[in-house]
N, C-alpha and C positions, 0 to 999 in steps of 0.2 A: 783289654778290660783287667779291672781290679777292684774290688773294696775294701776298705779298711776299718775298722771297728775299734774303739776305745772303749774298756772295760775296767772299772773303780774297784778298789780292795773294798775290804769292809772289817769295822772293829765290830765286836759282840759287847756292848754295853749291860746287857744281860745274858748271861746263858744258864736258865736253869734245867736241870735234867732229871728225869724221872727213870725208876725202874726198868730194869732191861726188859722188852716184850719178850713173846714166844717167838717172835722174828729175828731175834737180836737186835734189833733198834730200840731206841728209847725216844721217848714222848719229849719235846722239850717246849720251853717256851724262849723264844730265843728273839731277841732285840737287835736287830742288825742298825749299825750308818757305815754308810758308805763314805770311803774317805779320797781323795786324790791323791792317790799313786794308782798310776793305771799302767795294765797291760795294753798292747796296739796288736790287734790280729787281721793279717792280709790276706786277702782269698782271689787266689787266680786260676783261672782255667788250665789244666794239665791234662797229660795222658791217664794218671792215675792218681789215687790218692796219696799226698805225702805230709809230712808235716817238717818243718826246721823252726829252731830258735836260736834267739841271742838274748843276750845280757847279761845281768850278774846272777851266777849261780845255774847259767843256762845248761850246763853240763850235767843238770841232776833232773830236766825235763825229758819226759819218756818222748819218743819220738814213733814208737808205732801206734798199733791201733789201738793202746789203752790210753792215749791221750783223750782227755776229754774233750777238744778240739776236733779231733778224728774223729768220737766217738757222735758228736753231736751232728757235724756232717753228715754221714753216714745215717744216721736216725732221719734228719729232711729229706733224702736224697732216697730212704726208703718208702716214705709216707707218698710223695710225690712222684715215684715210679720213675726215677733216674739214678746214673749212674754218679758216686761221689767223686769224681775225677777232678780234683783241686789239689792246688797247691798251699798247703796252710803254712803262715808261716808269723811266728809268736816273738815279739821284741818287746823281752821280761822288764817290768817294774815291778814288779808285785814282789815280795819275796816268797824265794820257791818253799813250801813244807813248814810257811812261818803260822799256819793258824790264821791267814787273811785272805782264805778263800781265791787265790792264785789260780788253781786247775780251773775251779768253777767259772771263773772270769771269762777263761780261755773259752771252757765248752758254751757258753752266752755268747760270748763275742763272734766265734764261729757259728752258728746258728743264724746270730741275724746278720755277717757278712753273707752267708751263704745263700740265706731268703732272697738278700738285696741284688745278690750276683746272678742268680738262677731266675729271678722275677716268680719265687712260687707262689708270693703272695699271702703267705700265711699268717693265721688272724693272730693279735697276742696271747688270745685262750691255748689255741695249738701251739704257738712257741713256749707257753709256760708250762703246757702240758709235756712237752719234750725235755726241759728244762729239769723237771721232777723226774724225770723217768734216767736221767741222767746224773743227779746228787742232790741230797739236801739243799748244799747252797747254792745251787746253781741260778734257781727263779731269783733269787735275791739279786743274783749280778747283773741280770737282765731287766730287774725293776730299778734298782738302786733307792737313794734318797734315805728314809728310813722306813721301817717295817718291823712287823711282829710277825714270828714264823712259828705257828705251831704244828702238830704232828712230829715227822721227821723232820722241821722248818721249812716245809716245804711252801707251806700253805699260809700265805700270804696276807697281812691285812696292812697299808700303808699307815702310815705316823706322821701327823706333824709334827713341824720343827721349827722352831721359834728362833732360833739364831743359827750362825756357825760356832762349831765348838774345833778349838785348837789341840792337836795331837803331836805328842811325839812316840815313834815307835825304835825301839831295840832290839836286833835282830842277834841272834845266839847265831853262835859258832856251829852249830849240828841241828840237825830238823829233829821231828818227833813224829810217829806215826801217828795220825787220827785213831784207829781202830785201836792200837795199845792204849792209847788215854783211856779210850772209854772200856777196854776192858780192866785196867787200872782202877777207875772207877767203880768198878763192878765189885772189886776185890774188896776197896777199901770200904764200902757200902754195905761188905755181907752180913747179914745178922740183923742189918738195921730197918726201921723202915723208912724207907723216901718218900718223901709226899712230891704229890700229883703236881708237875710246872706249871706255875701261875706268873703273868707276868707283873711287876711291881707298879702299882698305880704311883708311887712317888718318883720313881723313873720316869713314867710318863708324864707324869706334869713337870717334870723339869725339861724332858726335851722340848715339849710343847712350847713352856717359856723362853726357851732357850738359856738355860741357868746352869753355867757352869759348876757353881758352888754344891748347886741342888744334884747335880746330874753326879758328881764327884762323890757323894755322901748314898747314892741310891744306888751304883753299879754292882755287880755281882758277876761269878761267874763257877758255876758248883763243880767244871772241870779242874780248876786252878788246883785244888792238893793235889788232884791226880796227876796233873802234869809237874808240881814239884816233887814229886814222889819219884818220877821217872827222869827228873833233869834238876838234881838242887842247887844246882847253881845258877837259877833262875832268882832265887830268893835275893842273892846279890845284887843283881840287877833292878830287883823292884826295889828293894831298899836304898840303893843310891838314886834312882830317880827319886823318890819321897825325900829325902836326903838334901835332892836339889832344890825342889820346891813344887814338885808336881801336886798337884791339886787331890788327884788319885793315881794309881799304880794298879795294874791286872795283867794277868796274862790274858791274850789274846785267842779265844776260840779253844783249840784243844794246845795250842803253844807251837813253838816255843818262843814265839815273838812275844815282847811284852811292852804292852799299852800306857801313858802316861796323859792322860788329860789335864793343862794347862787353860792358865787366866788367858793367852794372848800370844801373837807372835815373839813377842820381846822374851817371855816366859819360854817358850817354846826352843828358839836360840840359846838361851842359858843352860835349860837342863839338857839340850842334847848335846853341847859342848861338856858337862859335869858327866853324863852318861859316859861319854868316849873318854873322857880323862879317867874313868874308875877303873878301867881297864873290864869290865864286868860283860862287856858285848864285843859283837863285832864290828857293826856298822849302826849308826842312827839315821830316823827317817824325820822327816817331817810333813803333816799334812793337816787339812783341813776336813770337816764333813757338816752338813752331807751333801754327797757328789752326785750327779748323776748316772743313772745305770747307763749300760750297754748301746753306745752312741753310732750312726755311722761318720767318722771325722775324714773320709775321701772317699769319692768314687768317679772311676773313669777307665 
C-alpha cells in the first residue's frame, strides 16, 4: 500500500510585511496564488520514519527529522497515538530554497498522504491546524487556489479568481535564507514607521476579474528590497524579463526565484527564452495559476 499526493508551488502576488513582533514574527498580508509546478510525496509503510528525495537540487533537501514532511508525519502520528513508521519519498519539481514554498508543499503533502495511508480520518480543520504548527506557508499548500493569509500568513481566506494567469519563473544560481531576508527587512526598516500590512483592493479585484494587466499593475513584495540587498544580481534578472516583454517582474516571496507575469503561453515561451539567453539565471520554468492544493494522485 502506498499513497502519492501532488502539491503545487506558490507565488506571492502581494506580500505586505509589518514590523517585527515581540515573538520575532511579522504580521503579513500575503496574497498567495498556487501555480502548476508540483512536488509529489509518496508514503509507504516502513520499519521506521525515513525520507528520500529525487529531482532538481535534491541534494539540498534535508533528509532528517528537520524535513517538514517528516515533521508532518510525526505530528499526525502523535495526535492519533501511533508511530510515524513510514518511508516518505519526495519527487521535487518545485525549486529548492526558491521562495515558492517547496518545503511547505512537502509538509502539506506528507500530511495528506499519511492521513490517507493510516485512515486517521482527520478533519480539514485538524489538518490546517497541524499545517499552521509546521510553518506559515504550509496551510496554503494544503488549500491551493488563491487565498489571503494574515497573521503570520497562516490564517487563510479563499479568494475568487476569474481566469488563468500565465507565469515565467527564473531560478537563481544559489538560494536565499528566508530568516536572513526578514532580518535584512528589519535592518533596512530600522528607525522608519512601518505600516500595518493590508491587502490591496486593486489586486483582489484584478484576481477576481482574471485581468493580467490590472494584476501586473497591483503586484507588490515588501521583501523585495531586502532580497535584492542580499542578492544584487537579481536586479539583472528582473530587468531582463521586463525587457523581454513581461507585464511585470518581482521576487517571489523571500526569493531568490523571480516571477514574471505574462499575457499568454506564447509570451511565456518568448520571455523564458530571453531570460535563458540573458545569462542572468540558472534555469527557467513556465506555469499557470491558480492550481489545486494538496491532492491524492495515486493510492494502492
